[in-house]
ZAPA-346367 format. One record per residue (C-alpha): residue number from 1; x, y, z. Coordinates in nm, 4 decimals. Example, Ala and Ser with C-alpha at 12.3 -4.5 7.8 and 13.67 -1.06 7.14 Angstrom:
2
gulum  u  v  w
1  1.2300  -0.4500  0.7800 .
2  1.3670  -0.1060  0.7140 .
! end
This chain:
176
gulum  u  v  w
1  0.0113  0.0002  -0.0254 .
2  0.1079  0.3455  -0.0842 .
3  0.0298  0.6502  0.0813 .
4  0.1199  0.8524  -0.2470 .
5  -0.1679  0.9016  -0.5256 .
6  -0.1173  0.8363  -0.9015 .
7  -0.3115  1.0659  -1.0030 .
8  -0.6025  1.0491  -1.2705 .
9  -0.5370  0.9226  -1.6315 .
10  -0.6948  1.0366  -1.9334 .
11  -0.9675  0.7420  -1.8848 .
12  -1.0873  0.8513  -1.5547 .
13  -1.2282  1.1538  -1.6348 .
14  -1.6226  1.1712  -1.7440 .
15  -1.7793  1.4718  -1.8877 .
16  -1.9764  1.6657  -1.6239 .
17  -1.7772  1.4950  -1.3429 .
18  -1.7384  1.7705  -1.0515 .
19  -1.4261  1.7473  -0.8598 .
20  -1.4167  1.9049  -0.5080 .
21  -1.0195  1.9494  -0.4508 .
22  -0.8735  1.8884  -0.1208 .
23  -0.7294  2.0936  0.1267 .
24  -0.8862  2.4602  0.1349 .
25  -0.5873  2.7178  0.1820 .
26  -0.6113  2.9995  0.4030 .
27  -0.3951  3.2871  0.2553 .
28  -0.1909  3.4776  0.5022 .
29  -0.0448  3.8141  0.5307 .
30  0.3051  3.5858  0.5168 .
31  0.2112  3.4589  0.1878 .
32  0.1365  3.7624  0.0346 .
33  0.4602  3.9402  0.1904 .
34  0.6553  3.6048  0.0574 .
35  0.4891  3.6526  -0.3028 .
36  0.5422  4.0084  -0.3280 .
37  0.9197  3.9484  -0.1997 .
38  0.9517  3.6754  -0.5056 .
39  0.7713  3.8529  -0.7868 .
40  0.6693  4.2102  -0.6815 .
41  0.3915  4.3928  -0.7625 .
42  0.3033  4.6626  -1.0094 .
43  -0.0052  4.7774  -0.8968 .
44  -0.0867  5.0313  -0.5963 .
45  -0.4238  4.8670  -0.5403 .
46  -0.2074  4.5012  -0.3992 .
47  0.0476  4.7024  -0.2437 .
48  -0.0922  4.9668  -0.0353 .
49  -0.3658  4.9180  0.2329 .
50  -0.4189  5.3493  0.2070 .
51  -0.4273  5.3215  -0.1636 .
52  -0.6982  5.0261  -0.1458 .
53  -0.8766  5.2027  0.0973 .
54  -0.9179  5.5326  -0.0908 .
55  -1.0753  5.3583  -0.3554 .
56  -1.3237  5.1820  -0.1801 .
57  -1.1378  4.8260  -0.0597 .
58  -1.1319  4.7821  0.2873 .
59  -0.7836  4.6379  0.2751 .
60  -0.5398  4.6087  -0.0459 .
61  -0.6688  4.2679  -0.1773 .
62  -0.4173  3.9897  -0.2759 .
63  -0.3084  4.0133  -0.5658 .
64  -0.4395  3.8275  -0.8522 .
65  -0.1490  3.6216  -0.9678 .
66  -0.1455  3.4850  -0.6282 .
67  -0.4962  3.4035  -0.6577 .
68  -0.5021  3.2181  -0.9535 .
69  -0.1810  3.0130  -0.8703 .
70  -0.3439  2.9073  -0.5209 .
71  -0.6506  2.8639  -0.7160 .
72  -0.4465  2.6297  -1.0142 .
73  -0.2406  2.4213  -0.7665 .
74  -0.5434  2.2959  -0.5827 .
75  -0.6110  2.1408  -0.9559 .
76  -0.2783  1.9596  -1.0074 .
77  -0.3269  1.6381  -0.7974 .
78  -0.6736  1.5480  -0.9249 .
79  -0.6487  1.6900  -1.3015 .
80  -0.2839  1.7473  -1.4097 .
81  -0.0964  1.4988  -1.2420 .
82  -0.0497  1.2468  -1.5295 .
83  -0.0317  1.5810  -1.7943 .
84  0.2252  1.5951  -2.0611 .
85  0.1118  1.9720  -2.1292 .
86  -0.0953  2.2631  -2.0136 .
87  -0.2406  2.3174  -2.3720 .
88  -0.4734  2.6669  -2.2886 .
89  -0.6378  2.8809  -2.1134 .
90  -0.9870  3.0496  -2.1811 .
91  -1.2532  3.2489  -2.0006 .
92  -1.0382  3.3262  -1.7277 .
93  -1.2136  3.5280  -1.5117 .
94  -1.1397  3.7215  -1.1241 .
95  -1.4773  3.7658  -0.9222 .
96  -1.4912  3.9363  -0.5700 .
97  -1.1209  4.0377  -0.4468 .
98  -0.9425  3.7898  -0.2020 .
99  -0.7952  3.9319  0.0747 .
100  -0.5200  3.8232  0.3415 .
101  -0.6930  3.5577  0.5826 .
102  -0.9771  3.4441  0.3383 .
103  -0.9652  3.0605  0.2579 .
104  -0.9746  3.0011  -0.1190 .
105  -1.1062  2.6320  -0.2527 .
106  -1.1102  2.4669  -0.5833 .
107  -1.4033  2.3306  -0.7442 .
108  -1.3568  2.1687  -1.1062 .
109  -1.5867  2.0254  -1.3684 .
110  -1.5110  1.8069  -1.6839 .
111  -1.6429  1.9776  -1.9676 .
112  -1.4781  1.8322  -2.2524 .
113  -1.2538  1.5056  -2.3578 .
114  -1.1090  1.4074  -2.7030 .
115  -0.8307  1.0932  -2.7220 .
116  -0.5170  1.2145  -2.9316 .
117  -0.4258  1.0236  -3.2425 .
118  -0.1209  0.8493  -3.1088 .
119  -0.3569  0.6763  -2.8670 .
120  -0.1516  0.7327  -2.5684 .
121  -0.2839  1.0889  -2.4785 .
122  -0.5823  1.2623  -2.4496 .
123  -0.7249  1.6132  -2.4115 .
124  -0.9175  1.6957  -2.1056 .
125  -1.1195  2.0550  -2.1033 .
126  -1.1650  2.1488  -1.7291 .
127  -1.3800  2.4527  -1.5887 .
128  -1.2266  2.5534  -1.2422 .
129  -1.3742  2.7423  -0.9836 .
130  -1.1965  2.9049  -0.6889 .
131  -1.4264  3.0255  -0.4014 .
132  -1.3420  3.2050  -0.0649 .
133  -1.5386  3.1233  0.2876 .
134  -1.8187  3.2552  0.1860 .
135  -1.8956  3.0970  -0.0829 .
136  -1.8394  3.3686  -0.3494 .
137  -1.6155  3.3266  -0.6751 .
138  -1.2721  3.4999  -0.6927 .
139  -1.1678  3.2965  -1.0138 .
140  -1.3165  3.0979  -1.2786 .
141  -1.1508  2.9439  -1.5904 .
142  -1.1441  2.7193  -1.8088 .
143  -0.8201  2.5223  -1.8945 .
144  -0.7315  2.2120  -2.1548 .
145  -0.4638  1.9703  -2.0418 .
146  -0.2882  1.6950  -2.2011 .
147  -0.3342  1.3690  -2.0151 .
148  -0.1517  1.0354  -2.0202 .
149  -0.3855  0.7047  -2.0775 .
150  -0.3541  0.4218  -1.8116 .
151  -0.4155  0.1822  -2.0760 .
152  -0.2994  0.2880  -2.4837 .
153  -0.5462  0.0135  -2.5489 .
154  -0.8744  0.1087  -2.3967 .
155  -1.1347  0.2467  -2.6583 .
156  -1.1503  0.5985  -2.7323 .
157  -1.4350  0.7893  -2.5686 .
158  -1.6874  0.9901  -2.8160 .
159  -1.4768  1.3246  -2.8628 .
160  -1.6917  1.6266  -2.6472 .
161  -1.4848  1.9749  -2.7369 .
162  -1.6598  2.2715  -2.5715 .
163  -1.7420  2.5797  -2.7572 .
164  -1.4743  2.8243  -2.5703 .
165  -1.4683  3.2074  -2.6117 .
166  -1.2460  3.3577  -2.8303 .
167  -1.2311  3.6675  -2.5659 .
168  -1.2973  3.7311  -2.2199 .
169  -1.6557  3.9319  -2.2476 .
170  -1.6450  4.2528  -2.0718 .
171  -1.9972  4.2510  -1.9538 .
172  -1.9106  3.9079  -1.7813 .
173  -1.6701  4.0664  -1.5603 .
174  -1.6614  4.1646  -1.2112 .
175  -1.5776  4.5385  -1.1662 .
176  -1.5140  4.6640  -0.8138 .
! end
């Protein structure tokens, strides 16, 4: 018996499957400080509580890319542990701002699946949503990832390729 997960393979994913990813993550001021020290912040709203308050926020929100990295990172053990490559992203939208000490959880839904012609891999389309402890969406995005098959001789499923938007529609954005 092993404690390590081998992750999901292409044939493990089903259209409509909902995955509640493990271990919600509370993003602390320490996380924000480390992230800022490593990557820097170019934006006043995430860098200054005073500036953030002057434009209507209660405090400086967490940098959007840190939010993305936390939300995306929660999907890896379930979606892309057996990935060959992340192939693309679409319809990425930030919702309500996340603040230090918010707890972020991620839920994903399988929205498409197509075996590749080599028979060894397939593309899985996933819509992931990051939510805070109040159930509010902080981030939503679609990605498609090439995943290894467990058994190359397993029959190919009927391809389901979702209709993806070519661009993010401004009216679908959450504006502060």
